[in-house]
N, C-alpha and C positions, 0 to 999 in steps of 0.2 A: 380276758377270757379267750381261749383258743377259738379259731374259726370253726364253724360247723363244717361237716364233711359231705362231699358228694362221692359216692363209691360207684365205680363202673367195672363190670366184669364181662370179658369177651375172650373166648379161647383162640381167636384169630389175632396174633400179635400185631399185625398191621392195622386191623380195625381197632384194637384196644388202644394203640398209640394215637390213632386218629381221633377217636372220641375224647380221650383225655386231653389232647392238644386243643381241640375246639372248646372243651369245657373250661380249661385254664384261661384261654384267650378271653372268654367272656366273664368268668366268675371268680378269678383268682384273687380279686381285691376283697371279696367277702367270704369266700369258701375255699376250703382245701380239697383238692381232687386226689383221690386214692384209686389207683387202677389195679386190677388183678387179671391174670390170663387163664385162670382155672377157677371153677366153682369152689374147690377146696381152699384155694388161696384166698378167694373172696370171703369165705366164711371165717377163715382165720383172721383176716384183716378186721372184720366186723367184731369178732370176739375181743381182739386187742383194743379196738376203739372203745368198746363197752367197758373193759377193765380200766382204761385210762380216764373214763368219764367223758369222753368226747361225744358230741351230739352229731348224728347223721341225719342230714336233711333229705337226701334222695339216694336211691339205689337204682342203677341202670344195669340190666342183665340181658345178655344175648339169649335168645330162645334155644338155639341149637348148640348145646355144649355137651361133651361126653361126661359120663358118670352122673351128672345132675343137670337137667335142662333148666332154662331160665325161670319157668314157673315154679319148679321145685325149689330153686335157689331163693326166689323171692318169698316163698312160703316159710322157709326156715329163717330168712332175714327178719320176718315179722316178729318172731319170738324175741329177738334181740332189740329191734328198733320198731315198735308197733306204729309209731307216728311218722316214720320216714315215708316219703312219697315213692311209689313203686312204678317203674317204667320198664316195659319189655321192649327190647330191640329185636326186630323180626324182619324176615324177608317177606315179600308179597305172598309167596306160596304158603306161608305159615299164618296168614291172617286169621283163619278159622280157629287155630289154636290160641291165638292172642285173645280173640273174642271169648272163648271158653274160659280163659284165665281171669277174665273180669269177674266171673262168678266163683272161681276157685279160690283166688287169693285177694279178692277185692282190689284188682289192679287199677291204678290211677290213670294210666295211659299206655298205649302201645305205639311204637314209632317205627316206620318202615326204613330199612336201609336200602340205598345210601341216603343220607340226610343233607346232601349238598343242594343248594347253599345253606349253611347252618343258620344264616340270618333269617331265612324263611321257614325252614323245616325243623330246626333243633331249638334255637333260642326261644322262640315264642312258647313252645311246649314247656321248656324248663322254667322259663320266667313264671308261667302260671302255676306250675307245681311248687316252686320255691316260695312263691307268694302265699299259696295255700298252707304250706308248712309253717311259714312265719306266723300265720294267724292262728294256727292250731294251739289249743291249750295243752301243753305237754307236762303239766304238773302231774305228779304221781297221784293215782286215784285215791290213795290212802289219806289224802288231806281231808277228805270228808268221808266219814264212815257211817254205815247203816247196819244196825244189828237187828235182826228180826227172825221170824219163824219161816220155815220153808214153805208151808202151805197157808200162810196168812194172806188174806186178800188185801189187808191194809198195808202189809209189807210190800206186796207187789205194786200197789198203787203208788207208794212213795218211790220205789225204784223206777217205775215207769215214768213218773213225773220228772225225776232227775235226768233220766236217759233222754227223754224226748226234748228236754230243754238243754241238753248237751252240757250238763253239770257233771264233771267226773266224780266218782265216788267209789268206795270199796265196800263190798257186801260181805257180811259175816253172819253166820247162823248163831242164834243165842245159845244153842246147846253144844257148841264146840268150845274147846279151851280158850281159843283166841277171843271168841265172842263173849264168853263168860268173864274173861279178864277185863275187857273193855267195859262191860256192864258194871262190874264191881268198881272200877275206877270212876265211873260216872255216877256211882251211888244207886244203880238200878239192879237190885237182886230180887230174890223171891220174897223177901220181907217187904210188905207194903205198909202204907200208913195205918191200915186197919189190921195188919198182921195176917191177912188171909192170902192163901195161895190161889192162883187162878186155875181154872180148869185146863188140864193139859200141861200145867206147870210142874214145879218140883215140890209143891207142898208149902205149908206155911213156914215162913221165917228161915228157911234153909240157907245158910251162908253159901253164896256163889250160885244158888239155884236161879233158874231162869225166872224173870218176872212174869206176872200173869199176862195173858194175851192182850188185855186192854191197855197195857203199858208198853206194848211193842207196836211198831218198831221204835228203836232209840236211834236218833241221829246225833252224831258228834261232829261239829264243824271244825274247820282248820284252826279256829281260835279257841277251841276247847269248850264251846257252848254246847250244852246238852239239851236236846229237844225230845220229849217223851210223847210218842204217838202224835206227832204234829199234824195240824190241819194243813191243807194245801197252801192257803195264804201265809201261815206261819213259816212253812218250809220255803216258800218263794222268797219271803223277806229275808230269811236267814242266809240264803245262798246268793243274795244280791240281785235278784230279779226285780224289775221295776213294777210296783203294784199301786202307786199313788200318782194321779194325774198332776201335771205341773200347774194347770189352771182349771177353771171351771167352764170355759167357753172356747169352742173351736170352730173352724170353718167346716171341718169334716170329721165325723166319728165313723170308723170302720169297725163293725162288730164281727169278729171271727178272724182267726189267723191262718186259715188255709191258703192255698194258692190264690184264690180269688181275693181274699182279704189282703194278703201280702202284696199282690199286684196293685190293688187300689191304694195301699199305703205308699208304695214306691212312687206311683204316678202322682198321687195327690201331693205328697211332700215335695217331690222334685219340681212340681209346677207352682210352688209357692203357697199352697194351702196349709193352714195350721191343722195338722192331721194327728189324730191319735187312734191307734188300733187297740181294741180290747179283746183279749183272748182268755178263755176260762182255764184251759189246760196247757197247751204248748203250741208254738207256731209250727205250721206245716199241715195241721189237720190230718185227715186220713192219709193224704199223700206223704206226709212227714213220717209215717210209720212204714212206708214201703222200703223193702231191702234193696231194691234196684229198679230204677225207671230207665228203660232203654229206648223209648220212642219219643222222648222229648226233644224238640227241635234244638239243634246246636250242640248236643252232647252225644256224639256218635259212640263213645265208649260207655255211655250210661252213667248214672250217678244215683246215689241213694236218696230217698226222700228227705232224710235228715240233712244231707249236704245241700239239696235244693232249698230247703227251708232256711238253713243257716245263711246261705248266700243272699237270699231274698231279705231276710231279717236285717243283715248287716247293711244291705243296700238301702233299705228304708231308713235305718238309723243314720246313715251317711247323709241323707237328704234332709234330716231333721224331724222325721216322724217320731212320735212317742209310741212305745209298745208297752202296754200294761198286761201283765200276766196274773193268773189266779184271781181274776175279777169276774164274778158271775152277773150277767145282765138279766134283770127280771122285768123290766118294763120300758115302754116307749110311749111318750106323751107329746102331744102337739100343744104348745103354749105360744100362740101368736106366730111369730117367725122362728121361734126356737123349737128345736126337737130335743126333748129331754130324755136322757138315758138313766134309768134307775138301777142301782146295784143291790145285791142280796143283803149287803151289810148296812143298807140305809142311805148310802151316799149317792151322788148323782153328778152327771156332767151334762152340758148342753152344747148344741152346735147348730149352725145354719142347715147342715145336711147330714144325712146318715146313709151309709151303704151297708146293707145286710148281706153278710157273707159267712153266715154261721155254719154252713156245710151240713153234713148229715152224720148220723151214727148208724152203725150196723144193727140191723133188726135182730131181736132176740129169738133164739130157738125155743120152741114150746115143749120140747121133750120133757116128760116128768123127771124131776130130780135134778135137772141141769142148773137151775137158778142157784141152788145151794152151793155150787162149785165155781161160781164166777170169781176169778182171782186165785182160786186154789185148784187149778187144773183146767178150767174152761176160760178162754180168753177171746174177747171180741176184738178183732184186728190182729195185726202182725205180732204184737207183743215180743219185740226183738230182744228184750231183756231176758226172755226165757229160752232163747235159742241154744245157748251153751248148756242149759240144764237138760236138753233133749239128747245129749250124747249117748249113743248106744241103745236108744229106746225106740219104740214104735209110737209114732204120733199121728194124729188125724187132723185133717183140714177139711172144712165144709165150705163149698162154694164153687162157682164155675166161671167167675169173671177174673179180670187181671189181678186184682188184689190177692185172691186165693192162689192163683198161679205163681205170683211172685213170692208169696209166703212159702209155698211148697218147695220152690227151687232153693230158697234160702235155707230152709230147715234141712234139706237133703245133705247139706254140708256137715250136719251134726248128728242127725238121727240115723238109726239103723235102717228104718223104713218109714217113709211118709205115705200115708194113705189119703188120697184126695177123694172125698165123697161128693158126688154130683147127682142131684135129683133128676136131671134130664138124661137124655140118651147120648149126649156128646158134649164136647167142650167148644165145638166150632161156632155155636150160636152166640157165645158171649165172651170168649177169650181171644186175645190177639194171636195171630198165627205164629209170631216169633216165640211166644211163650209156650204154645202147644208143641212146637218143635223142640224147645229146650226140655220140656217135661218128658217127651218121648225118648230123649236121649239119656235120661237119668235112670240108672238101673235100680235105684232104691226108692223110686217114686211109683206107686201103683194107683191107677185111676179106677174108681168103682162107680160106674154109671147106674142110674136107676136106683140109687141107694139113699136112704134117709136114716136119721137117728130117732129111735122111738123111746129110749129111756137112758138114764145115766145113773150109775151106782158108785158108792164108795163110802168110806168111813173117815170123815174129816177132810178128804180130798178126793178128786176123781180117781176111780180105779178101773171102772168098766163102762163100756157103752153097749147098748143093744141096737143092732143095725137091722133094717129091713130092706132087702134087695131082691133081685130077680129069683134068688134061690130060697127066699123066705127069711125068717129071723135068725140071728145068731148073736152071741155075746163075744166081745173082744176085750182084751185087757189093754188098758192104756192109762197113762197119767196126765196126758196133755191133749187138749182139743182146741183148735183155732177156728173161729167162725167168721165167715164172710158171706152173708146171705141177703144182700140188698140193704137198703138204707131208709132211715126215717129222719126227717129234718128237725133241727133245733129251733122250733118256732112257737111252741106252746106259750111262751112268755109274752108273745105279741098280743094275745087276747083278741079283741075285736078291732084293734086299731088298724092293722094291715090285713088286707084280704088274702086268704089262702084257699087252696083247693081242699078236697075231701081228705087228702093224705097229709095235709099240713104244709105243702110247698107254697112258697110265696107267688101270688099271681102278679104278672106284669103285662104292660102293653095291651094288646087286643084281647088277652085272656080275662081281663078285668070285667066284672059285672057292670051293667049299665048304671051310671051314676056313681055309686060308691061315695068316698069322701072327697072326690076330685071336683073342684069347681068347673063350671062349664067352659070358662075361658082359660083353663089350665094350659100354659104355653107349650107343654110337651105332649099334649094328647095325641098328636100325630107323629110322634117321634118314631122313626123307623127301627131303632135299635131294641125297643121293647124291654128295657131294663127298669123303667119307672113303675112304682107301685101306685096304689090308689091314694097315697098320702104325698102331697107335694113336698119335694126335698128329700124323699126317702126312696132309695133305689135298691135293687137286689142283684147279686152277682154270684155265679158259681152254682154248686150243686143244690143250694137251698131254693133256687128259683125253679118254678114249675117248667117242665119241658126243656130244661137246659141239657146240653150235651155233657155227659159225665166224663170229662177228660181234664187232666191237669192244664193242658195248653188252653182249652176253651175257658176254663175258670180264670186263668191269668188274663186272658183277653177281655173277658167280661169285666173284671176288676178295673182294667185300664179304661175301657169304654165308659164304665159308670162314672169315672172321674171327669171324662169329657162332658158328660151330661150334667154333672155337678156344676161345672163352669158355666154351662148354658143356663142352668137354673138360677145361679147366683147373678148372672147378668140380667135376667128377665124378672126375677122375683121383686 
């Protein structure tokens, strides 16, 4: 097989030769280097490579080029090679433009010129980018196909699950010729076993007609296996996600796959604990849905929540942790020295210790009519699978914290206008300054302070919102609303076993009520880190813990610290 290609484009012949020379010196044994001295020449090279079936691993483009600057070039290159790593070469004076490009073309890195010595300034950057490219699943998305209805909540749930678990798929609408053809091939048409057509379908028994809604979506795997309206566990098993524990007893069970849980899994497994992480939906939690995290230590160019979650997941697996997906935890019991975790399907696992890192869910809006449109126009969280569907339309985002701001910035790349609805009088109280600055610089993002939603209307999907603001009530037309209005913890399943506050957040350390389930001589009762619960051997980390700092970095830190306390507990228990 031909070597993959690194493409470099710079209109300065001297610089172009220099970067190509340095790249060949380091990478010629594994990659072929193709250089171009104009953007037009670079695009022609990419088209030829595409026609020949060559794979492009990375594209390096100079920012200041005539006819087409580096950002525009990389944006067009994405259409031909969406998986290629994108690096912008820029002078110090153009740093601001490079930072903006991170949001415009999902830039992977920008590098300042000159890069001498390359051993310090060029090769480490390219090594990391090429390593990331090698690990990327570059299979065509058509290998797994999903056929569903545009405004089906269940179809949205399936697509969201696949996307958040980074399973490539191809989406088709059931009422298109392509979708209908696949449904017919899979034996799924309007004719059902009872001969009845579903509401909103094409009637009873019509050849090629769309199946009734309760038989959508239809998922066809790469092996040709057809799943009709699959449950999440069925879907997870079909796409190769791990759902079954390897054993029934562990040193540590981590419940929840957000930053706190992933941090705990990485540190637990790396320090020799038999560790299993249980996640109901997808690794990453709320942070995993973020389109761009720019204030996480060590990533000056920013990264998406999905990228952060994927790196952490792979890191945990490298150290030997098990990651179970699509398993719903329903109980926690103390049986002597064992802590037993019960699942919704009746199964269970046990461990010496447990770290609760179940995170939080966005609170529901109470506006009349809105609950009927969840998954069919109303989405809680970033819902990145819907971003491309917002092209040319007016969309609304509710919230005033970083998650809402990140979503508004991301949707601005697709939507005609993004309306950010803020109940308070400003964003300064709850949103990071860098996000406020980004939003103020986007022409198609409008911030409406002192504004709330009072009603939602539509026929089968969201069509209108009624807003109440400083100027009174008004109705607006929109088909998509994204909600970020505070959080509620996933803790109801704990019952009376673990102490929680009035809002359901897990109490730890000095916040615990006197006595509780903790024995008087409990060895960690004076623990300064305050992550222990009232149940010996059970700790809490991240957003689920009462009074925690709601930041990705602090959740990861608490997950790591909880593992240190696990070690201390195991030594003293």
